[in-house]
N, C-alpha and C positions, 0 to 999 in steps of 0.2 A: 467468594471472589467478587470484588467490587465492580469491575468493568468487563469481566469475561463471564458469560453464562453458558452452562452446558445443559443439555436435555437429551432424552432418549425416547424415541417413539417408533415402536414396531421395527426395531432393528436399525433405525437411522439415528445417528448421533448428530447433534447440532452444537457447534461452537459459535456463539454470538458475541461479537465485539460491541460493547455498549458504552461508548464514551463520545457521543456525537458532538458535544461542545468543543472537543479537541480533534474533530474529524477522525475519531477512533485511532488517533496516534498513541503510541505506547511509551509510557515511562517505565522505569524498572519494575515497579510493582505489577503493572499490567502485563509486561512481558513475562514476568515470572508466572503469572496466572495463565497466560497463553500457553506457555510450555507445559504447565501442569495439566491443562485441559487437553492439549494435543497428545501427550503421553497416555493419559487416561483413556481417551476414546480410541487411539490407535491400537492399544494393547488389550482392550476389553473384547473378548470373543463374542459377547452378545451384540456388539456393534458391528454391523455388516457394511455400512457405508457412512461417511461423515460429510456433513455440509458445514462449510465455513462461511459466515456471513457477517454483515454489519447491521446497523439500525439507521432508520430515518434518512434513507437515501444516501448513505455514505458507506463505502467499504472500509478503506483505511488509507492513511497517508504515511504509514510506517513509524519510524522513531519520532518521539515528541521533541520538536525543536525548542519549545519553551523550556522543557526540562534540561536540554543540552545547554541552552543559553545561560541558564541558572547554574550550570555545572553540577547538576545532580542535586539530590536532597541529602541533608546531613544524616538522616536515618538510614540511608542506603550505603553511605561510605564511612560513617564515623567509626565503625568497627576496625577500620584499617589503621587507625592511629590511637595511641593511648588516650583514653578519656575523650575520644572524639576530636582531638586536636590534630593539626597537621596542615600542610599546604593545600590550597584549593585545587581540586582536580582540574585537569584540562578538558577542553571540548572533546578531544579524542577519547579520553578515559570515560567521559559521560556516555558517549556513543557505545563504547565497548561494553559497558554494563548492560545496556539494553540489547544490543545485537547478539551477544552470546546466548541469550535466552531465545531470541527469535530464530537464530541460525540452528540451534539445537532442535527447535520445533520443526523447522523445515526438513531437517535430516530425518526426523521421526516420521513425518508425512510421507516421504519417499520410500522409507523402509516398511511402512505399514502394509500388512497383507489384506488391504481393502481399498476401495476407491475413496479418494477425497475430492469433493466438489467445491470449488470456490463460486459462491453465488454473489455476483457483483451488481449491486443496485446503487448506482451513484458513482462516486469518484474512487478510482484506484490509482494512486500516485506514489512515486518513489518506492519506499518499502512496501506499501500496500500493493503496488504493481508487482513487485518481486514475490511477495507471499502468494498472490493469486497465480502467478505463472508457475509456481512450484506444485500446485495442485494437479491432480490427474485430469480433471475436466474443469473447464471454466465456462460458466454461463452468465449472461449479463442481461439486465433489463434494457429497454430501448433508451432510457435516460442515462445509462452508464457511460463513463469515459475512462480512458486509460492514458497515463502519461508517465514517461521516464522520470522527469522532474528533478533528478539529483543535481544536475548542473545548474539549476536556478540558484543554488546556494554554494556552488563550487565543489560538489562532492563527486565521488568516483563510481558509486553504485555498490549495492550490497543486497542482502536478503535473497540471494541466489539469482538476482536479475541478470548479471553478466554471464552466468552459467547457462541459464535456460533460453535467454533471448536469441542467440545465434542458432541454437538447436531448433527453436520453434519457427523462426522466420527466415533463416539464412544469414550469412555474414553481412551481405550488402545492405539488406533491409535493417538488420540490427544496428549497423553503423548510422543509418539514416535516423532511426528512432532515438539513438543516443546523442548524436551530434547536433541534430536539428530540433529535437524535442517537440514534435507535433503532439497535440492532444487528439487522440483518436476517439471517435464515436464508437459505440458498440458494433455497428455494422462495419466500420472501417477496421476495427480490431479483428473481427471475424474474417474479413477478406484477406487480412495480412497473415492469418493463421495463428493468431494469438489466443483466440478463444474458440469454444466449441459451438455455442448456439446463442441466439438473441431471442428473448421472450418479451412479449408486451408487458409494459410496466404494470398495467392494471391486473394482470394475471400472474405476475412473476412468482410470488410466493407459492401459488398453487402449482405452477409449472415445475418449480424446483422440487417441491414436495413429491410430485408424480415421478420425476426423474430419479430422485433418491430412492424412493420405494421400489421402483423398477429394478434398480441395481441391487438393493437389499434382498429382493426376492429372487435374484439370479444365482448362478453357480459361483458363489463367492470364493471358494477354494480355487476354482479354475481362474477366476479373475486375479487372484493373488499371484498365481504362478505366471500368468501372462504379463501382469504388471512388472514382476521381477525380471522376466526375460526381456521385455521391451526396454526397461531401464538399463539392463546390462548392455543391450545393443547400442543404446544411446550414450554409453559411457557415464552413467549416473553413479557408478561406483567411485568416480573421482569427485563427486559433489562435496564431500566433507573437506577434502584438500582445498578445493576452490573456495568454499565458504571461509576457511581460515585465511586464505589469501585476500579475499574481499574485505574481511574484517581488518587485517593488518594495514592494507592500503588505505581504507577509509579513515581509520584512526590516525594514520600519518598525515593525510591530507586535511583532516579536520583541525589539526593544530597549526595549519598554515594561514597566511594572510588572506588568501582568496576566500576561505571559508568564513573567516571573521567578517570580511566585507559582505559575503553572501548572506550571512545570518543577520547582519545589521540592516541590509537592504530588504530582507524578507519581512522583518518586523517593522521597518520604516516604510514599507509599501512603496518602494522606489526601485528603479533599475540598478543592478549591481555594476560596479566599476572594477572588474577584475584586472589584475596586473600580471597574472601567470606566474606568481612566485609562491613558493612553499611558505 
C-alpha cells in the first residue's frame, strides 16, 4: 500500500496516512487501501486497540480535491466503459468513488469490538475532521486544529461529520461549527467536547503510545460490550443509513454551480462567489 501503512506492536495496531504532499487527502487508490487497513485491524483478534494517525504534522483533509477536479483517473473508471471509452465522469461521481471506501471504513470502525483512537497532530479538516470524529477517542497535539471546512468549496458534509457532530457537541454548537466554520485549536476542540485530550507536541507520539498500550492491556472484551452498548444508546445503529444519505447529498451538490465555483476558488486561492444554485 503506497500511502497507507499498518503495523502491530504489542497488541496495538497503527494505521498511518502517509501522503503529506497532499495533506493526506485520499484519491481512490488511497481510500481503497484505507478500507483494507481498517478491515484488517478491526477484525484481527490479535489487535486490541487501533491508532489512526497522519505524518509530518498533518492528520487529513479528506477526499482529494485535485483528483476530483481532474474527474478521477482513467485507471479507476475505464472499466466502466468498453475499451475505457465513454463520457467524462462528473465531480459527484469522482467523490462517490472515494467516499464509498471511506464510509465503509468508518462503519467498520464503529462496529469493531475494540477502541479506535484518532491521533491528530496537525490539521483535521473536512473529511479528515469527520474521520477523526468517528473514532472512539480523539487525542490531539497542542499544534492540532479542527475545521468543518466543507462549505469553503460549497459542499454539504460527509465522512460521518453530520452524524456525529450534533451527538458530540449538541445541535446549537454543531450549527455554529457548520455555518460559521471557525478553525478550532486543540484546546478549543476539547472545551467544545469534540476531543478527548490534548498532549504536548513534543511528547505527542509517546503519550499516544502510552494511552494505546493502556487500552490494549485492559479488559478488551468488556470494552467491546461497553462500546456496543454506548453506540446503541447514541443511535449509532442508524449510522449506515446516514452515511448513505450524506453520500447521495454530497454527490448531488458536487454537480452544481456552487461547487464548481468553490473548486475554482480553492485552486485559484481566492474567495468564492457562491450564488446558491444547484
